[in-house]
C-alpha positions in Angstrom: 16.7 -19.5 0.0 17.0 -16.5 -2.4 14.2 -14.0 -2.4 12.5 -13.0 -5.6 13.4 -9.3 -6.2 10.6 -6.8 -6.1 9.7 -5.7 -9.6 10.2 -2.1 -10.7 7.1 -0.1 -10.0 6.5 3.2 -11.8 4.7 5.5 -9.3 2.0 7.5 -11.1 -0.2 8.8 -8.2 -3.8 9.7 -8.9 -5.1 12.0 -6.2 -8.6 13.5 -6.5 -10.6 15.5 -4.1 -12.3 13.4 -1.4 -15.6 12.1 -2.7 -14.5 12.2 -6.3 -13.4 8.8 -7.5 -11.7 6.1 -5.5 -8.4 7.2 -4.0 -6.4 6.3 -1.0 -8.8 8.1 1.4 -11.3 5.3 0.9 -8.9 2.6 2.0 -8.8 3.4 5.7 -11.4 3.1 8.5 -11.6 5.4 11.5 -9.0 3.3 13.3 -6.6 3.7 10.3 -7.0 0.0 9.4 -7.0 -0.8 5.7 -10.3 -2.3 4.6 -10.3 -2.0 0.9 -8.4 -2.6 -2.3 -9.7 -2.4 -5.8 -9.3 -4.7 -8.7 -10.4 -3.9 -12.3 -9.8 -5.8 -15.5 -8.2 -3.6 -18.1 -9.8 -4.0 -21.5 -7.3 -1.8 -23.3 -3.7 -0.6 -22.6 -1.9 0.4 -19.5 -1.6 4.0 -20.8 -5.3 4.1 -21.8 -6.3 2.9 -18.3 -4.0 5.5 -16.8 -5.7 8.2 -18.8 -9.2 7.0 -18.0 -8.5 6.9 -14.2 -7.3 10.5 -14.4 -10.5 11.9 -15.9 -12.2 14.1 -13.2 -15.5 12.3 -13.7 -14.1 8.8 -13.4 -15.5 7.2 -10.2 -13.0 4.4 -10.2 -9.3 3.6 -9.6 -7.2 0.7 -8.5 -3.9 0.3 -6.7 -1.8 -1.1 -9.6 -2.0 -1.7 -13.3 0.2 -4.1 -15.2 1.0 -3.7 -18.9 0.0 -6.6 -21.2 0.7 -7.6 -24.8 -1.1 -4.6 -26.2 1.4 -2.4 -24.4 4.5 -3.3 -26.4 7.6 -2.2 -24.5 5.4 -1.7 -21.4 4.3 -5.3 -21.3 4.9 -6.3 -17.7 5.5 -2.7 -16.5 3.6 -2.0 -13.2 2.1 1.4 -12.5 1.2 2.3 -8.9 -1.8 4.7 -8.9 -2.7 4.5 -5.2 0.1 4.4 -2.6 -1.1 1.9 0.1 1.2 3.5 2.7 -0.5 6.9 2.6 -3.2 7.5 5.3 -5.6 10.4 5.4 
């Protein structure tokens, strides 16, 4: 059986100091087991959400964002904001 190819993912890491916003540090427990993933509904565009998550005061983030119809050429493009393989 043929495997579905992995989609192209644009890596756009968001790293904030620990305690400011949700970043990869919050994903891991003391034993380095993943215990969290975040899901948000985007009410605007992929680029607008990217900008919002990058504001220093924004106390939110999510692993991935996928462009929609409002994004034109970016419809279906995936941004990875938090790399799930990074451990603190």
